[in-house]
C-alpha positions, 0 to 999 in steps of 0.5 A: 035052577029055579030059573027053567029058562036057561039053557046049557050049551056043551061043544066038542070039538075032535082035531086031527092032523092031515097031510094034505095042506089047506090050499090057502095056507102055503107051507111049502116053495117053488124054485124055478128059472131059466137057462140063455145065452146073455149076449148083452150082459145085464143078466136077464133074459132080452127077446132075441136071446137065446134059450138052452132045452134039455139041459139038466137043472139039479137041486141036491139030488132032484134033476130036472130038464129045461123045456123049449123056452130053457125054462125049469121047475123043481116039484114043490119043496120044503122049506131049508138049504139047497143047492142048486147045479147045471151039466154044462157037459150037456150045452155047446162049448164056449158057453160059461155060466156068468153067475157063480155056480153051484149057486146056494138058494135058502127057501122059506114057507110060501117062496116062489125063487126064480133064478136066471142062468145067464151064459157067456161065450168065452173065446180062445186067442192064440198064435206064434211068437217067431223069429222074423228073419226076412221081416215080412211080418208071417212065419215062413217054414224056416224061421224058429218059433221062440220059447219059452216066452211069457204072452201076457193078455190085457183088458183096460191096462190090467194083466188079465191072463198069461201063458208061456211059448212051447219049443214050437213059439205056439201060445194059447189063451183060453176061457176069455170073455168078449171084449177088446183085449191087447195081446204083449209080450213079457220083454224080460223073457226074450233073448237080448238080441231081440 
């Protein structure tokens, strides 16, 4: 041009995709949690509630173990659907999770999902239904057990479980959560003279 003061600039941009994430842009997520005995039944760990270290936790095909505080954490994960489960065989008998397991988790970019895994202690009620001939309210050797008798477990007036006596009159009801219950005999199963 005739105007010599005009200036032209040309820029060049070079782009390349690197696998290394930029620190301030979150493209992955984290799943962590804690395994503990939920004594008060509120679903979250209280200060004095026991934790369970060295418990195996699986997320699809990835396995981690809880630390001394009962906490587990999986390596950073791509967004997607995952299935979390606990190996109950490594925990003391008489414990069951109070949440449904396995648990499905949907992880999005940048999510930090914390999963509390509260455990409940369960118990067993067992006894014998027998013919108390001498009416002393305890079974003597000469007194026979009654069978088959239906034994019902009630909570707040509602039937929650049942069991039947064996040939010796013994019954057992398992996997009972802590609480107040009534054990009752179904009279329809008693012989007519009782």
